[in-house]
N, C-alpha and C positions, 0 to 999 in steps of 0.2 A: 297660421292660427292653429293651435292645438285642438285635436278632436277630443270628445268626451268618451270615457270608458262607458260602454253602452249600459243603459238602465236595465235592459233585458238580461244582463249578466249579473245584476246585483241580487243574486239569490244565494249568497254565502251562508253557510251554517254558523259561522262566527267571523268576527273581524276584530282587529286590534289597531287602533290609531294611537300612536304614542310619540312624544317628543324625545328624540335621542340627542346626545351631545357629550360634551367633555367638561368635567370639573377638575379643579386642581386643589390639592390640599395645601392650605396656607400655614401649616405647622400647628403645634399644640398650644393651647392657652395654659394659663397657670393652673387651671382645673383639670389639665391633661385631656382636654377636649379638642379634637382636630377641627379646624375651620375649613370650609369648602368654598371655593370661588368658581363661578362659571367662566370658561374661557372660549366658549363656542358661539357667542353672540346671541344666545337664547335658544340654541338648538335647531333641529330640523325634524320635520315630520316623517314618520315611517308608517306604512300601512300594510297589514297582512290580511288577506281574505282567504279563509279556509273552507274547503269543500263547497265550492261554487257549483250549484246544480246545473248540469248541461242537458237536463231532461225536461226542460220547461219551455213554454212559448205559447203566447195567446193564440187560441184558435187551432192549435196543432195537437196531435195525439201520437202516442207511440214512437216508432222509430223516426218519424218525420220531425218530432220535437228535438230529439237528440241530434239529428243531422243538422238542422238549422243552427242550434246553439253551439255545436262543435265547430261548424264552419265559421261562425261569428267569432268564437274564441281564437281560432287560428288566424283569422284576418286581423284582429286586434294585436295579436302577438307579432305579426309581421309589421304592422304600423309602428309598434314600439321599437323595432330594430335592435333588440337586445339591450335596450336602455339608452340608445343614442337619441331617439326621438321622445320628447316629453308628451304626456297625455293628461287631460284633466280628469281626476278621479273623484267621484262623489263620495261623501261619507254617509253611509246608510243609517241616518240618525233621527228618523222621524219621531221615534218614541220620546226623544229628549229635547225637541225643539220647543220654543215658547209659543205654542199654538194659541190663538185667541180663544178665550173662554166662550162657550156657547156655540162655536162653529164645529160641525162634524169634521173629524180628522180626515185629511185627504189633501188634494191639491186643486187649485183652480185651473181647470182645463178649458181652453177657449176653442170653439169650433171654427170652421171656415165661415166666410161671410154668408153662405147659404145654410148655415146651421149644421152642416154635415161634418163628420170626423174622418180621419184617415181610415184606410181599409182595415187596420188592426184595432180600430176603436179608440185610438189615441187622438189627442188634439194638441193645440199649442199650449205650452206651459206658461202660467202667469203666477208670480209669487203672491202669497197672501200676507205674510208677516211684513210689516212696513216700519223699518227702523233706519234712521240716517244719522250720520255723525257730523260734528264740527271739524274744521280743518285741524290736522295734526302733522307733526314732523316725522321724518324717517326715524325709526327705532323707538318711537313713543310706545309706552305700555299702558296708557290710559286714554279714554275717549269720552268726550261729552256727546251724549246721544239724545235724539228726539224720537219718541215712541208714538207712532200714529196708530198702528194696529199690531197687537202682540199680546201674548199671555205674560204672566209675571216672570221676570228674570230673577233667578236666585243664585247664579254662579254655576259654572260647569258647562254651560251651553256652548256649542260650537257655531261660529259664523265665518263667512268668507268675504273677502273684498276682491273685486276684479281690478287690479292695479293696471295703470296705463302701460307700464313697462314690464313689471314682474308677472303680470297675468293673475290668475286666480290663486290666492293664498289663504291658508286656513289659520284661524285663531281660536283660542278657547278662553272663556271668561274665568277670571279669578274671583273678583269681588264686584258687587253691585251696590252703589249708593244712590238710592232713588229719592229725588227731591219732591216729586209729585207723580201723577199717573203718566205724564208725558215727557219728563226730563229725568235723566240719570247720568251718573258717571260710572263707567266700568273700567276695571283693570283686566289685563289679559296677557297671555303668552302665545306665541313668541312675540318679540317686539315687531312693530310695523315694518314690513319688508320695503315699503315705499311711502313717501309722504302722501297724504290724502287732502283733498280740497273740501271746503264746506259743502254739506249736502250729500256727501258720498253715501251711497246705499250699502247697508250691511245685509248680506245674504244669509238668512237663518233657515229658510225653507229647505234649501238644498245646499248645505255646506260642501265645498269642494276645494281641491288643491291641485296645482300643477306638479305632477310627479313623473318619475321615470322608473323603469324596472331596476330593482336593487342589484340584480345580477343578470347576466345574459340568459341564464337558465330559469329565471323567475316566473316564466309563463309556460314552462314545460308541460306537456299534456300526454297522459297515458290513456289510450282509448280501449274500452272493453266493448267490442261490437255486440249489439243486440241486448246489452244490459245497461243498468243505470250507470252513468258516468258523471264524475265530478272532477274539479281541478282547483288548484290553489295558486295564489299569486302574491308576490311581495313587491312593494313600491317604496321608494324614498323620495323626499321632496326634491324637485328639480333645482339645480343651483341658480342663484341670482346672476343675471348677466348685465 
C-alpha cells in the first residue's frame, strides 16, 4: 500500500497540476486549419511543487523546525527510491473545493474516544463533502452523481477516486448539468482509470493521485545550515498496472 506525501510538507509556494499527453495532427481541412487528435488515452497527471518550506512544524521553533522538516523530506525521498516506488500525492486545493455553504472552511477532525488528540494537536481525518456516483465503465468521461453535502459545482473542481486496482486517481470536472440540488451529471478528464460500482464515493475534500518521481533527481535537496531552507519536487502519475 502506497504511503501519502506528508501533509506537513504541503507548504509549497506554488504548485502546478496539469495533464500532459500527446496529440497528433490529422492534416489540414479545406479552410487550411489543422485538426488535432489525442493519442494518449486522455493524458497523465504531472505535479510540480515549488519552494516547499522546510522551516515549519507545529509546536517547533527555529533550527528544530528545519531539522524535523528536512529529515522528513529526506525520508520521503528514500521511500520514493528515485521514482521506483509510487506515493499518494495530495493536491493542495482547499480554496477551490465545493465546500458546503455556511460551514467554516476547514476539515472535520475526529478525536480519540476520550476526546483527546494526538500530541501535535491533530486528530483523525473525516471528509465533509459527500458526493457519490452511479456505476460507470472503464474510460468513461461522464458520471451520474448524487450530492448529499457539498457546495455548488461549477466545473473545474478536482476530485479523486480510490480504485480497487489502480489506487487513488485524480480527475478534473469539465461540465456540470444539475437536475436538482441532489442530482447532476458531470463530465471530466482524464477518462476513468478503472470501472466504478454504484455508490462509489468521490473525494473532493482532499483530492490526491498515485504518483512517482518524474526523475531520479526530482527530490534533490540543497541544505543551507542555520538558514531558511526550501525544496522543490516533480511528480508524474504512476502507470496503470
